[in-house]
Rosetta silent file (secondary structure, phi, psi, omega in degrees, C-alpha in Angstrom):
SEQUENCE: MGNGRDGLFDLMDAVLTSRSITSFAELSLSPVFRRAWSSLYKSLARSQPPSRKLMGLYAEQLPTASAGQLVLAGDHTAWPRLWSPTLQERTYEHQPPAYAEAAPVTIGQGYSTLVCVPEPQGSWALPLLHERITSFETPLEKAAAQLKTVCEGIEHRPLSLWDSEYGCGRFVQLSAEIACDKLMRLRPNRVVYGPPPPYPGHGRPAKHGDKFALKAADTWWPAEAQCTVDSEALGTLRLRQWSGVHSAYS
SCORE:     score description
SCORE:     0.000 S_00000001
   1 L     0.000   -2.758  178.816   86.589  107.345  101.031 S_00000001
   2 L    91.145  178.418 -177.891   83.503  106.236   99.067 S_00000001
   3 L   -71.786  -16.557 -179.535   79.814  106.983   99.511 S_00000001
   4 L   -99.954   26.878 -173.619   79.835  105.758  103.102 S_00000001
   5 H   -67.817  -36.454  179.391   82.515  108.174  104.326 S_00000001
   6 H   -64.761  -46.415  177.163   80.248  110.043  106.786 S_00000001
   7 H   -66.110  -30.762  179.140   79.107  106.827  108.439 S_00000001
   8 H   -66.938  -39.430  178.491   82.682  105.540  108.387 S_00000001
   9 H   -67.878  -37.745  174.301   83.930  108.507  110.405 S_00000001
  10 H   -63.453  -38.135  178.898   81.113  107.979  112.932 S_00000001
  11 H   -64.975  -41.028  178.175   82.106  104.326  113.116 S_00000001
  12 H   -65.775  -38.504  176.310   85.741  105.250  113.796 S_00000001
  13 H   -62.123  -39.660  179.829   84.635  107.661  116.531 S_00000001
  14 H   -65.389  -39.427  179.537   82.606  104.874  118.117 S_00000001
  15 H   -66.816  -42.303 -175.296   85.581  102.498  118.062 S_00000001
  16 H   -71.645  -28.498 -175.594   87.966  105.070  119.537 S_00000001
  17 H   -99.856   -1.224  179.316   85.653  106.140  122.351 S_00000001
  18 L   -89.011  130.346 -178.590   84.391  102.687  123.418 S_00000001
  19 L   -67.551  -43.591  178.394   86.133  101.235  126.449 S_00000001
  20 L  -145.936  147.248 -177.178   85.504   97.636  125.394 S_00000001
  21 L  -126.153  114.655  178.939   83.830   96.065  122.361 S_00000001
  22 L   -95.940  -21.021  178.176   82.246   92.629  122.661 S_00000001
  23 L  -154.467  157.097 -179.459   80.492   92.637  119.271 S_00000001
  24 L   -66.359  -40.249 -178.615   80.428   94.696  116.116 S_00000001
  25 H   -64.480  -23.393 -179.234   76.713   95.494  116.423 S_00000001
  26 H   -63.825  -23.800 -179.652   77.347   96.958  119.868 S_00000001
  27 H   -65.190  -22.565  179.406   79.043   99.955  118.237 S_00000001
  28 H   -69.127  -16.011  178.584   75.642  101.176  117.001 S_00000001
  29 H   -87.387   -4.493 -179.697   74.748  101.948  120.634 S_00000001
  30 L   -67.175  140.813 -179.820   77.612  104.400  121.011 S_00000001
  31 L   -61.559  -26.943 -176.886   76.457  108.026  121.568 S_00000001
  32 L   -86.124   -9.316  175.415   78.778  109.254  118.805 S_00000001
  33 L   -91.307  101.387 -169.391   77.308  106.885  116.207 S_00000001
  34 L   -93.539   36.063 -177.609   74.379  109.013  115.026 S_00000001
  35 L  -138.287  174.792  177.730   72.805  106.431  112.721 S_00000001
  36 L   -74.897  166.396 -174.776   70.767  103.245  112.793 S_00000001
  37 L   -63.850  -30.465 -178.538   72.432   99.896  113.405 S_00000001
  38 H   -67.220  -21.245  179.340   72.243   98.922  109.726 S_00000001
  39 H   -68.985  -17.580  175.199   74.534  101.834  108.852 S_00000001
  40 H   -57.909  -49.014 -176.819   77.392   99.939  110.515 S_00000001
  41 H   -76.831  -35.251  178.320   77.479   97.461  107.666 S_00000001
  42 H   -66.138  -34.908 -179.672   76.613   99.990  104.964 S_00000001
  43 H   -62.514  -39.352  179.335   79.511  102.219  106.045 S_00000001
  44 H   -76.858  -37.976 -177.524   81.997   99.414  105.431 S_00000001
  45 H   -69.053  -30.907 -175.322   80.351   98.138  102.257 S_00000001
  46 L  -100.277    7.230 -178.067   80.245  101.589  100.620 S_00000001
  47 L  -116.046  138.494  177.143   83.706  102.785  101.677 S_00000001
  48 L  -134.913   82.437 -179.128   86.987  102.067   99.949 S_00000001
  49 L   -60.983  132.172  179.796   89.828  103.854  101.771 S_00000001
  50 L   -76.881   93.150 -173.831   92.761  104.495   99.388 S_00000001
  51 H   -61.762  -38.069 -178.426   95.447  102.605  101.284 S_00000001
  52 H   -68.265  -42.044  178.784   98.281  103.647   98.952 S_00000001
  53 H   -67.528  -38.534  177.549   97.416  107.338   99.136 S_00000001
  54 H   -64.842  -36.975  178.325   97.034  107.142  102.895 S_00000001
  55 H   -64.681  -37.638  175.011  100.443  105.499  103.160 S_00000001
  56 H   -63.974  -36.699  177.188  101.957  108.402  101.231 S_00000001
  57 H   -68.193  -40.317  177.638  100.303  110.813  103.653 S_00000001
  58 H   -60.271  -44.485 -176.781  101.638  108.840  106.625 S_00000001
  59 H   -61.978  -34.456  179.101  105.166  108.933  105.201 S_00000001
  60 H   -68.291  -27.653 -176.998  105.036  112.715  104.896 S_00000001
  61 H   -91.623   -9.497 -178.581  104.141  113.059  108.575 S_00000001
  62 L   -72.325  153.526  179.829  106.789  110.677  109.918 S_00000001
  63 L   -59.598  147.844  179.072  109.911  112.150  111.587 S_00000001
  64 L   -86.973  177.603 -178.331  112.799  112.992  109.285 S_00000001
  65 H   -66.157  -24.110 -179.936  116.394  111.828  109.571 S_00000001
  66 H   -65.686  -24.016  179.014  117.321  114.982  111.475 S_00000001
  67 H   -89.734    6.382 -177.447  115.284  113.681  114.422 S_00000001
  68 L   106.967  171.060 -179.058  117.180  110.366  114.436 S_00000001
  69 L   -66.790  133.414  179.352  116.631  107.041  112.726 S_00000001
  70 L   -69.429  133.748 -177.253  112.983  106.181  112.242 S_00000001
  71 E  -110.533  125.806  175.170  111.945  103.132  114.294 S_00000001
  72 E  -113.117  157.421  177.879  109.310  100.675  113.073 S_00000001
  73 E  -143.443  135.860 -179.737  107.893   97.660  114.899 S_00000001
  74 E  -124.810  153.401  179.707  105.966   94.684  113.564 S_00000001
  75 E  -160.902  162.585  179.920  103.980   91.907  115.172 S_00000001
  76 E  -120.224  125.305 -176.149  101.446   89.165  114.498 S_00000001
  77 E  -127.087  140.016  178.679   98.303   88.972  116.647 S_00000001
  78 E   -92.254  143.511  173.847   95.509   86.407  116.684 S_00000001
  79 E  -114.947   99.693 -176.632   91.835   87.329  116.757 S_00000001
  80 E   -64.348  132.902  173.924   89.972   84.337  118.268 S_00000001
  81 L  -136.231   65.528 -174.156   86.684   83.453  116.560 S_00000001
  82 L   -67.513  -34.101 -172.667   85.852   80.139  118.203 S_00000001
  83 L  -106.836   33.056  178.618   82.083   80.410  117.812 S_00000001
  84 L  -126.609   70.881 -175.282   81.956   81.629  114.195 S_00000001
  85 L   -65.890  -21.773 -179.702   81.886   78.439  112.082 S_00000001
  86 L   -90.565   -3.646  178.577   80.620   80.294  108.992 S_00000001
  87 L   -68.245  129.512 -177.778   83.419   82.860  109.043 S_00000001
  88 L   -73.261  146.898  173.867   85.578   82.418  105.984 S_00000001
  89 L    58.590   42.363  168.771   89.282   81.593  106.253 S_00000001
  90 L   -74.800  138.824 -179.019   89.425   80.711  109.894 S_00000001
  91 E  -133.395  168.968  174.174   92.827   79.240  110.689 S_00000001
  92 E   -82.676  125.490 -176.036   94.701   77.851  113.665 S_00000001
  93 E  -123.169  149.460  174.668   96.539   80.686  115.382 S_00000001
  94 E   -75.573  131.444 -179.213   99.049   80.868  118.206 S_00000001
  95 L  -142.210  124.684  177.209   97.500   82.360  121.331 S_00000001
  96 L   -56.358  130.814 -176.228   99.125   82.592  124.790 S_00000001
  97 L   -72.865  155.068  178.192   97.130   80.266  127.078 S_00000001
  98 L   -73.450  -25.405  176.787   95.155   81.516  130.045 S_00000001
  99 L  -142.622  164.557 -169.160   96.797   78.865  132.245 S_00000001
 100 L   -64.139  -32.851 -175.034   99.910   76.730  131.965 S_00000001
 101 L   -79.794  -13.133 -176.369   98.175   73.446  131.092 S_00000001
 102 L   -79.213  151.995  177.573   96.226   74.860  128.132 S_00000001
 103 L   -77.007  137.500 -178.336   97.423   74.524  124.544 S_00000001
 104 L   -80.818   52.078 -176.582   98.676   77.812  123.044 S_00000001
 105 E  -135.595  141.331  174.097   96.364   77.481  120.030 S_00000001
 106 E  -138.763  168.538  178.351   93.114   79.156  119.063 S_00000001
 107 E  -111.313  126.929 -179.070   90.829   79.237  116.021 S_00000001
 108 E   171.652 -139.399 -179.569   90.278   82.555  114.291 S_00000001
 109 E  -130.012  146.173  178.588   92.135   84.970  112.081 S_00000001
 110 E  -102.317  144.706  179.506   95.618   86.404  112.288 S_00000001
 111 E  -126.083  139.172  178.403   96.489   90.052  111.766 S_00000001
 112 E  -108.847  128.751 -175.234   99.851   91.579  110.924 S_00000001
 113 E  -124.375  136.211  174.601  100.555   95.077  112.226 S_00000001
 114 E  -127.069  124.435 -174.867  103.359   97.489  111.402 S_00000001
 115 E  -126.974  165.343  172.730  103.667  100.676  113.462 S_00000001
 116 E  -106.382  132.146  177.328  106.019  103.618  113.875 S_00000001
 117 E   -99.669  101.244 -170.511  107.537  104.205  117.326 S_00000001
 118 L   -79.450  -21.815 -174.967  107.916  108.013  117.430 S_00000001
 119 L  -130.448  147.261 -179.770  109.517  108.411  120.866 S_00000001
 120 L   -68.698  -22.369  178.756  112.211  106.466  122.752 S_00000001
 121 L  -124.870  152.953 -177.477  110.044  106.369  125.881 S_00000001
 122 L   111.817  173.121 -174.973  106.346  105.723  126.288 S_00000001
 123 L  -122.315   10.596 -178.354  103.939  103.026  125.139 S_00000001
 124 L  -103.729  155.678 -177.200  102.070  104.602  122.217 S_00000001
 125 L  -143.969  163.357  178.820  102.735  104.070  118.512 S_00000001
 126 E  -102.643  109.101 -179.124  101.512  105.284  115.129 S_00000001
 127 E   -69.309  131.251  178.308   99.796  102.441  113.208 S_00000001
 128 E  -106.211  -47.045  179.047  100.813  102.297  109.555 S_00000001
 129 E  -140.114  134.776  175.916   99.414   98.976  108.341 S_00000001
 130 E  -141.141  102.248 -171.424   97.045   96.521  110.023 S_00000001
 131 E  -130.874  150.226  177.866   95.984   93.729  107.673 S_00000001
 132 E   -76.748  141.313  176.471   94.509   90.277  107.946 S_00000001
 133 E   -90.036  114.206 -177.669   96.752   87.342  107.108 S_00000001
 134 L   -74.082  170.501  178.737   94.920   85.197  104.590 S_00000001
 135 L   -74.667   -6.083 -179.586   95.094   81.412  104.463 S_00000001
 136 L   -98.906    3.344 -179.804   97.245   81.688  101.336 S_00000001
 137 L  -141.068  161.740 -179.695  100.127   83.493  103.030 S_00000001
 138 L  -102.095  161.765  176.001  102.218   83.185  106.169 S_00000001
 139 H   -57.451  -33.420  179.497  102.801   85.826  108.862 S_00000001
 140 H   -68.821  -41.034  178.873  106.388   86.177  107.618 S_00000001
 141 H   -66.100  -41.782  179.048  105.293   86.836  104.038 S_00000001
 142 H   -64.918  -43.468 -179.641  102.701   89.380  105.134 S_00000001
 143 H   -63.825  -40.912  178.744  105.174   91.190  107.410 S_00000001
 144 H   -65.045  -38.799  178.466  107.807   91.355  104.655 S_00000001
 145 H   -66.940  -40.122  177.790  105.247   92.753  102.193 S_00000001
 146 H   -65.939  -42.130  179.633  104.125   95.391  104.697 S_00000001
 147 H   -62.857  -38.435  177.991  107.706   96.375  105.480 S_00000001
 148 H   -65.612  -41.817  179.899  108.433   96.772  101.768 S_00000001
 149 H   -61.953  -43.459 -178.313  105.339   98.945  101.261 S_00000001
 150 H   -70.295  -43.344 -176.832  106.262  101.270  104.117 S_00000001
 151 H   -68.150  -26.092  177.497  109.957  101.537  103.238 S_00000001
 152 H   -66.526  -25.129 -179.940  109.162  102.435   99.615 S_00000001
 153 L   -97.591    2.101 -179.027  107.510  105.636  100.844 S_00000001
 154 L  -106.373  133.722 -176.137  110.254  106.592  103.308 S_00000001
 155 L   -74.357  -38.938 -175.815  113.214  108.604  102.125 S_00000001
 156 L  -105.930  156.374 -175.871  115.703  107.490  104.794 S_00000001
 157 L   -72.591  119.526 -178.312  116.586  103.984  105.917 S_00000001
 158 L   -91.043  176.071  173.250  114.568  103.027  109.038 S_00000001
 159 E  -114.933  128.352 -179.924  115.179  100.504  111.817 S_00000001
 160 E  -113.323  142.013 -177.477  112.558   97.773  112.304 S_00000001
 161 E  -113.713  137.539 -176.181  112.036   95.725  115.484 S_00000001
 162 E  -141.875  150.602  178.799  110.708   92.143  115.527 S_00000001
 163 L   -87.793 -171.131 -171.792  110.093   89.438  118.115 S_00000001
 164 H   -68.374  -18.608  177.421  111.341   85.853  118.045 S_00000001
 165 H   -61.909  -30.595 -177.303  108.690   84.714  115.549 S_00000001
 166 H   -99.172   -2.677  179.075  110.563   86.648  112.871 S_00000001
 167 L   -82.478   65.894 -178.299  114.069   85.768  114.086 S_00000001
 168 L  -144.776  165.760 -177.602  114.564   83.053  111.473 S_00000001
 169 H   -65.445  -32.300 -178.279  116.260   82.569  108.152 S_00000001
 170 H   -63.313  -44.440  179.778  113.008   82.647  106.167 S_00000001
 171 H   -68.720  -35.095  176.792  112.133   86.192  107.238 S_00000001
 172 H   -62.617  -40.544  178.371  115.711   87.321  106.604 S_00000001
 173 H   -66.466  -43.213 -177.902  115.445   85.960  103.056 S_00000001
 174 H   -66.011  -30.578 -176.072  112.056   87.578  102.418 S_00000001
 175 L  -107.809   13.547 -175.002  113.240   91.003  103.634 S_00000001
 176 L   -64.889  -33.822 -175.765  116.828   90.889  102.361 S_00000001
 177 L   -90.278    0.817 -178.829  116.193   93.334   99.484 S_00000001
 178 L   -85.756  133.283 -178.908  114.271   95.862  101.596 S_00000001
 179 L   -76.875   77.455 -176.906  116.171   99.054  102.474 S_00000001
 180 L  -157.567  136.219  172.219  115.691   98.678  106.215 S_00000001
 181 E   -80.781  142.643 -175.388  117.806   97.698  109.194 S_00000001
 182 E  -126.684  128.394  174.424  116.308   94.850  111.227 S_00000001
 183 E  -120.602  115.402 -173.265  116.777   94.090  114.922 S_00000001
 184 E  -130.500  148.570  177.176  115.043   90.861  115.944 S_00000001
 185 L   -81.289  142.518  177.958  114.892   88.692  119.018 S_00000001
 186 L  -110.321  143.780  175.488  116.163   85.128  118.721 S_00000001
 187 L   -65.587  147.928 -177.487  114.781   82.116  120.552 S_00000001
 188 L   -64.442  -20.721  178.839  117.161   80.748  123.204 S_00000001
 189 L   -97.571   13.293 -179.453  117.341   77.408  121.373 S_00000001
 190 L   -70.423  139.616  178.574  118.197   78.997  118.020 S_00000001
 191 E  -124.266  128.724  176.034  121.239   77.556  116.236 S_00000001
 192 E  -120.170  164.269 -176.231  123.102   79.366  113.452 S_00000001
 193 E  -131.763  150.757  176.512  126.037   78.231  111.382 S_00000001
 194 L   -81.299 -178.829  179.668  129.071   79.848  109.895 S_00000001
 195 L   -65.377  146.962 -179.329  130.109   79.699  106.236 S_00000001
 196 L   -68.156  152.383  178.091  130.851   76.199  104.916 S_00000001
 197 L   -71.342  165.675  177.565  134.480   75.131  104.542 S_00000001
 198 L   -59.629  150.980 -179.493  136.090   74.850  101.111 S_00000001
 199 L   -66.314  124.387 -176.574  135.122   71.810   99.063 S_00000001
 200 L   -74.120  -10.578  178.865  137.607   69.031   99.831 S_00000001
 201 L   105.241   -5.878  179.566  137.329   67.557   96.343 S_00000001
 202 L  -151.627  153.866  179.326  135.273   64.471   97.140 S_00000001
 203 L    77.741 -174.502 -179.193  131.882   63.671   98.600 S_00000001
 204 L   -78.551  133.917  178.233  128.957   66.021   99.076 S_00000001
 205 L   -63.570  142.019  179.241  129.890   69.704   99.654 S_00000001
 206 L   -70.222  138.393  177.231  129.151   70.920  103.173 S_00000001
 207 L   -87.610  -28.719 -173.733  126.160   73.260  103.537 S_00000001
 208 L  -128.786  161.170  175.144  127.128   74.691  106.914 S_00000001
 209 L  -104.347 -139.969 -178.907  130.206   75.627  108.861 S_00000001
 210 L   -66.032  140.790 -179.089  130.812   75.777  112.594 S_00000001
 211 E   -80.878  141.393  177.210  127.709   75.570  114.771 S_00000001
 212 E  -128.270   98.147 -179.521  126.759   78.524  116.987 S_00000001
 213 E   -98.507  124.666 -175.827  124.147   77.506  119.589 S_00000001
 214 L   -64.169  -31.710 -177.673  122.849   80.371  121.702 S_00000001
 215 L   -88.381   -2.431  179.463  122.199   78.147  124.741 S_00000001
 216 L  -118.888  100.317 -175.608  125.636   76.483  124.602 S_00000001
 217 H   -64.724  -23.753 -178.968  128.368   78.970  125.493 S_00000001
 218 H   -73.088  -10.965  176.986  131.100   76.502  124.515 S_00000001
 219 H   -95.912   -3.530 -178.093  129.999   76.814  120.859 S_00000001
 220 L   -71.201  139.340  178.060  130.306   80.603  120.760 S_00000001
 221 L   -80.213  160.614  177.293  133.035   81.934  118.496 S_00000001
 222 L   -60.545  133.746 -177.099  135.585   84.462  119.757 S_00000001
 223 L   -72.232  134.986  175.710  134.014   87.926  119.847 S_00000001
 224 L   -82.437  -30.681 -178.734  135.369   90.448  117.361 S_00000001
 225 E  -155.002  153.095  177.724  133.973   93.445  119.248 S_00000001
 226 E  -141.823  134.798 -177.145  132.054   94.188  122.442 S_00000001
 227 E  -135.027  133.559  177.988  130.127   97.332  123.326 S_00000001
 228 E  -115.147  125.964 -178.650  128.366   98.238  126.585 S_00000001
 229 E  -119.268  121.606  178.380  125.615  100.869  126.563 S_00000001
 230 E   -99.622  130.172 -179.852  124.235  102.196  129.859 S_00000001
 231 E  -146.241  139.246  178.087  120.752  103.686  129.820 S_00000001
 232 L   -65.633  -32.431 -177.628  118.280  104.454  132.584 S_00000001
 233 L   -80.167  -35.133 -173.991  115.427  103.213  130.426 S_00000001
 234 L  -104.569   -6.183 -174.375  117.073  100.023  129.160 S_00000001
 235 E    75.355 -135.981  179.160  119.402   99.179  132.028 S_00000001
 236 E  -110.025  122.707 -179.753  122.645   97.695  130.746 S_00000001
 237 E  -115.268  121.668 -179.999  122.691   96.409  127.191 S_00000001
 238 E  -111.667  132.956 -179.334  125.710   94.457  126.028 S_00000001
 239 E  -118.753  132.970  175.435  126.322   93.741  122.376 S_00000001
 240 E  -125.114  149.535 -179.196  128.740   91.208  121.040 S_00000001
 241 E  -126.993  124.414  177.711  129.664   90.511  117.457 S_00000001
 242 E  -118.319   97.949  171.053  130.883   87.166  116.230 S_00000001
 243 L    44.335   50.983  178.401  132.037   87.208  112.608 S_00000001
 244 L    93.389   -8.649  176.944  128.812   88.703  111.277 S_00000001
 245 E  -102.231  123.400 -177.657  126.549   87.188  113.956 S_00000001
 246 E  -106.685  142.029  177.217  125.152   89.742  116.419 S_00000001
 247 E  -137.443  142.743  178.869  123.689   88.919  119.811 S_00000001
 248 E  -129.103  137.220  176.955  122.097   91.148  122.422 S_00000001
 249 E  -150.340  156.035 -178.037  121.365   90.319  126.017 S_00000001
 250 L  -121.061    0.000    0.000  120.612   92.270  129.194 S_00000001
């Protein structure tokens, strides 16, 4: 953990026991931080946590296949830093507005988080990776890299959950080679296409086949299978499968 490991553990205790944190320097006032305020910065500067070794330790503690399929969840969160003009790599981030008329944009840094969901009920999770998204990469690239890192240390194939930001072709391409099942939410205006028809022999070959628009029921293909699952926690979940395209709605 480096030469600042003692101060780093005090810093983690201060973060975990503080109800709210308005500034980094405020953590030095915590009763469990038994050092001067300057040790806040020294603890981070002198510590180098071995992320790869820690990931191996996390993988050993995760539930095995006998307890059911391991469930992972990923998300992208913005950290607003509006009043920090000297902060490096500030970017424009999506942020839900406080009121309807406001623009859903803020200035700050984005963070990508990948967690393990250990229980089917409850709201707590085990954080595996929480990393800043640099200005040289996209949230989709960072999430795919994190998913690959975690899955390389897991013996059995997990299931990962993603919101509509990741329900796109780009993320599917980036994570196609990762040994992980993916269940992602799709935007209601998302349009997918079937395989292109055979080349007719003249003109430009078609790139897409029949259109499948989620908001237009008349474009839906005939369902190959339908399954209804009743659960007290989830209500009624209906799954339909259209020639390789899966949709879920409640």
